[in-house]
C-alpha positions as CSV (number, residue, x, y, z in Angstrom):
1,M,8.3,-0.2,-13.9
2,S,10.1,-3.2,-14.3
3,E,10.6,-7.0,-14.2
4,F,11.8,-9.6,-12.5
5,K,13.6,-13.0,-13.9
6,G,15.0,-14.6,-10.5
7,F,15.4,-14.0,-6.9
8,F,18.4,-11.6,-7.5
9,E,18.1,-10.8,-11.5
10,T,16.2,-8.0,-12.1
11,T,15.5,-6.5,-16.1
12,P,14.3,-3.4,-16.5
13,C,11.7,-2.6,-19.7
14,Q,13.0,-1.3,-23.1
15,K,13.9,2.3,-23.8
16,L,11.9,4.1,-26.3
17,D,13.7,7.0,-27.5
18,E,15.6,8.8,-25.1
19,P,14.1,11.2,-22.5
20,R,13.7,14.5,-23.6
21,L,15.8,15.5,-20.3
22,N,18.4,18.2,-19.5
23,P,19.5,17.2,-16.2
24,P,21.2,20.3,-14.1
25,A,25.1,20.2,-13.5
26,A,24.7,21.0,-10.0
27,K,26.6,18.9,-7.3
28,A,24.3,16.4,-5.5
29,P,24.2,17.6,-1.6
30,T,25.6,14.9,0.6
31,G,23.7,11.6,0.8
32,F,22.0,11.8,-2.5
33,V,23.2,11.2,-6.3
34,R,22.0,13.4,-8.9
35,S,19.9,10.9,-11.4
36,Y,20.1,10.4,-15.3
37,Y,16.7,12.5,-14.9
38,G,18.0,15.3,-13.2
39,I,16.3,14.8,-9.8
40,L,18.3,14.1,-6.5
41,L,18.3,10.5,-4.8
42,R,18.8,9.6,-1.4
43,R,21.9,6.8,-1.8
44,N,20.4,3.6,-1.7
45,W,23.3,1.1,-3.5
46,L,21.8,-2.0,-2.8
47,D,18.3,-1.9,-4.3
48,A,18.2,-2.4,-7.8
49,T,15.1,0.3,-8.3
50,F,17.1,3.1,-7.3
51,H,20.2,2.1,-9.8
52,F,17.1,2.0,-12.4
53,C,16.2,5.4,-11.6
54,K,19.7,6.6,-11.6
55,S,21.2,5.7,-15.0
56,G,17.8,5.9,-16.8
57,A,17.1,2.7,-17.2
58,Y,13.0,3.1,-17.7
59,D,11.3,3.7,-21.0
60,S,10.9,7.4,-22.0
61,L,6.8,7.2,-22.2
62,L,5.5,8.3,-19.3
63,V,8.3,11.1,-18.6
64,N,8.0,12.7,-22.4
65,Y,4.4,12.1,-22.0
66,L,4.4,14.8,-18.7
67,E,6.7,16.7,-20.8
68,D,4.2,17.4,-23.2
69,Q,1.3,18.1,-21.0
70,S,-0.3,21.8,-22.2
71,T,-2.9,22.3,-19.6
72,H,-3.1,22.3,-15.5
73,F,-3.1,18.4,-14.4
74,T,-3.0,16.2,-11.2
75,F,-0.9,13.3,-10.8
76,V,-1.9,10.7,-8.9
77,D,1.4,8.0,-8.3
78,I,-0.3,4.4,-7.1
79,G,2.9,2.7,-6.4
80,A,5.8,5.6,-6.2
81,N,8.6,4.0,-4.4
82,Q,11.4,6.4,-4.1
83,G,9.5,9.0,-6.5
84,L,11.0,9.3,-9.8
85,Y,7.5,10.1,-11.2
86,A,6.5,12.1,-8.7
87,I,9.1,14.3,-8.7
88,L,9.3,14.8,-12.5
89,A,5.5,15.8,-12.5
90,A,5.9,17.9,-9.8
91,Q,8.4,20.1,-11.3
92,N,6.2,20.7,-14.4
93,K,4.8,23.9,-13.8
94,L,1.5,23.0,-15.1
95,C,1.0,20.3,-12.4
96,S,-1.8,21.2,-9.6
97,K,-0.5,18.7,-7.0
98,V,0.6,15.0,-6.5
99,Y,-0.5,12.4,-4.7
100,A,2.3,9.7,-4.3
101,F,1.3,6.0,-2.8
102,E,3.7,4.5,-1.3
103,P,2.9,1.6,1.4
104,V,6.0,-0.2,2.5
105,A,8.1,1.9,5.1
106,S,11.8,1.8,4.1
107,T,10.6,3.0,0.9
108,F,8.2,5.7,1.7
109,S,11.0,7.0,4.1
110,L,13.5,7.3,0.8
111,L,10.4,8.6,-0.6
112,T,9.6,11.7,1.8
113,A,13.3,12.5,1.5
114,N,13.8,12.7,-1.8
115,L,10.8,15.1,-2.2
116,N,12.1,17.1,0.5
117,A,16.0,17.1,-1.3
118,N,13.6,18.1,-4.7
119,Q,12.1,20.9,-3.0
120,V,8.5,19.7,-4.1
121,T,6.7,18.9,-1.0
122,D,4.7,21.9,-1.6
123,K,2.8,20.1,-4.7
124,V,3.2,16.5,-3.3
125,Q,1.4,14.7,-0.7
126,A,3.1,11.3,0.2
127,I,0.7,8.8,1.5
128,Q,2.1,5.6,3.5
129,A,-0.4,3.0,2.1
130,A,-1.6,1.0,-0.6
131,V,-4.8,2.1,-3.0
132,S,-6.9,-1.0,-2.5
133,L,-10.8,-2.2,-2.4
134,E,-10.7,-1.8,1.3
135,T,-9.5,0.6,4.4
136,G,-7.7,-1.0,6.4
137,R,-4.8,-3.1,7.2
138,T,-3.3,-6.5,4.7
139,E,0.6,-8.1,4.2
140,I,2.7,-6.8,1.5
141,S,5.6,-9.6,-0.1
142,K,9.4,-7.7,-0.2
143,K,12.1,-8.9,-2.2
144,P,15.7,-8.1,-0.9
145,W,17.9,-5.5,-2.8
146,H,15.0,-4.9,-5.3
147,S,12.5,-2.3,-3.8
148,G,10.3,-1.7,-7.0
149,A,9.2,-6.0,-6.6
150,A,7.3,-5.4,-3.4
151,T,3.9,-6.6,-4.3
152,M,0.5,-7.4,-2.4
153,R,-0.3,-10.8,-5.5
154,K,0.1,-14.5,-4.0
155,L,3.8,-15.6,-4.5
156,P,5.5,-19.1,-3.5
157,R,5.9,-20.2,-0.1
158,W,9.3,-19.6,-0.1
159,F,8.7,-15.5,-0.5
160,R,8.4,-15.1,3.5
161,F,9.5,-11.5,3.4
162,T,6.4,-9.4,4.5
163,E,5.3,-5.8,6.2
164,T,2.0,-5.3,7.7
165,I,0.7,-2.1,5.8
166,S,-2.2,0.1,5.4
167,T,-4.4,0.1,2.6
168,I,-7.2,3.0,1.6
169,G,-10.2,2.1,-0.4
170,P,-12.4,3.8,-2.8
171,N,-14.3,6.0,-0.5
172,T,-11.1,7.3,1.6
173,L,-9.6,7.6,-1.9
174,Q,-12.5,9.9,-3.1
175,E,-12.1,12.1,-0.3
176,L,-8.2,12.7,-0.7
177,I,-8.3,13.5,-4.0
178,T,-10.3,16.6,-4.6
179,S,-8.0,18.0,-7.5
180,A,-10.3,19.7,-10.3
181,A,-7.6,19.4,-12.3
182,E,-7.8,16.4,-14.8
183,L,-5.6,13.4,-13.6
184,I,-2.8,11.6,-14.8
185,I,-2.6,8.4,-13.3
186,K,0.5,5.8,-12.7
187,V,0.0,2.6,-11.3
188,D,3.0,0.4,-10.8
189,V,1.8,-2.5,-8.3
190,E,3.2,-5.8,-9.2
191,G,0.3,-7.7,-10.0
192,H,-2.3,-5.9,-8.3
193,E,-3.6,-3.5,-11.2
194,K,-7.0,-5.1,-11.6
195,V,-8.0,-4.3,-7.9
196,V,-6.3,-0.5,-8.1
197,F,-8.4,0.1,-11.5
198,D,-11.5,-1.6,-9.8
199,A,-11.1,1.4,-6.9
200,L,-10.4,3.7,-9.5
201,V,-13.6,3.1,-11.0
202,T,-15.6,2.7,-7.8
203,S,-14.1,6.0,-6.4
204,G,-15.2,7.3,-9.5
205,L,-11.5,9.4,-10.1
206,L,-11.2,7.5,-13.5
207,H,-14.2,9.9,-15.2
208,N,-12.1,12.7,-14.4
209,T,-8.5,10.9,-15.3
210,K,-7.0,11.7,-19.1
211,A,-4.5,9.2,-19.0
212,V,-3.6,5.9,-17.2
213,F,0.0,4.8,-16.8
214,Y,0.4,1.2,-16.0
215,E,3.1,-2.1,-16.4
216,V,1.5,-5.5,-18.1
217,N,3.4,-8.9,-17.5
218,D,2.0,-12.5,-18.7
219,R,3.1,-14.0,-15.9
220,W,1.1,-11.6,-13.4
221,S,-0.8,-9.5,-14.9
222,Q,-4.7,-9.5,-16.8
223,A,-3.6,-7.3,-19.8
224,D,-6.9,-8.2,-21.8
225,V,-8.8,-7.4,-18.6
226,L,-7.3,-4.1,-17.8
227,K,-7.7,-2.8,-21.6
228,T,-11.3,-3.9,-21.5
229,L,-11.6,-2.4,-18.4
230,L,-10.2,1.1,-19.7
231,R,-11.9,1.1,-23.1
232,E,-15.1,0.7,-20.9
233,C,-14.0,3.5,-18.9
234,G,-13.8,6.0,-22.3
235,F,-9.8,5.2,-23.2
236,K,-9.3,4.6,-26.6
237,H,-5.4,5.0,-27.3
238,F,-3.1,2.5,-25.9
239,V,0.8,3.4,-26.2
240,Y,2.9,0.1,-25.6
241,A,6.5,0.7,-24.5
242,S,8.1,-2.1,-26.7
243,S,6.3,-5.6,-27.8
244,H,7.1,-7.5,-25.2
245,S,5.2,-9.5,-22.6
246,S,5.9,-7.6,-20.0
247,C,6.2,-3.6,-20.8
248,D,4.6,-0.1,-20.0
249,V,1.3,0.8,-21.4
250,L,0.0,4.4,-21.8
251,A,-3.8,4.7,-22.1
252,T,-5.5,8.0,-23.2
253,R,-8.5,9.2,-24.4
């Protein structure tokens, strides 16, 4: 979860308190680094999102919420990128299953490498697709050196780096996610949030969801619309990572 101000400049969201993590001291295997969060990441030095994950630049809201779980849960990571939260969720002994959606081919390759390196492939199902309102194919725009800025929203004409990706609609989503455990859903889709929320509502998955973690940004998100939609689905509590116009939000019942 992060925002970017210029083509090359990237600014992470403000931290809350420090994540309650004890990173292991074991040496990382060749080609990987041990991140601040304790997980292994495939080296990707030219990517801003990799550096955020490596250095612990993100707020602790979701990290601590996952760690505090006392009952079994299923984690749905929509916009999984290189797998930080999918891996952290899978390492929780109370996590029954993780579904990690990442549509961009190069990022998906890093995701699968990181899942293997952290030995969580028994829990994590990686899906190379974006969640949307229809199953099919579409274009996604990419930002060089910042994999986390890939977006399906309409961008200026000079933003020419695109890739054709697969999308999964509500019916396919419902068939795919069959876990009986309560869901914790993370949505990090850079302006595609309303479409994803609508897909989750149509699929019926929000009815079995205990928490939704998502990003708001006043330059492309409809924060009030998202909050109203979640309230209509029974979510009553909203914790914001900061008072900034761009920050992460944790919605619970």
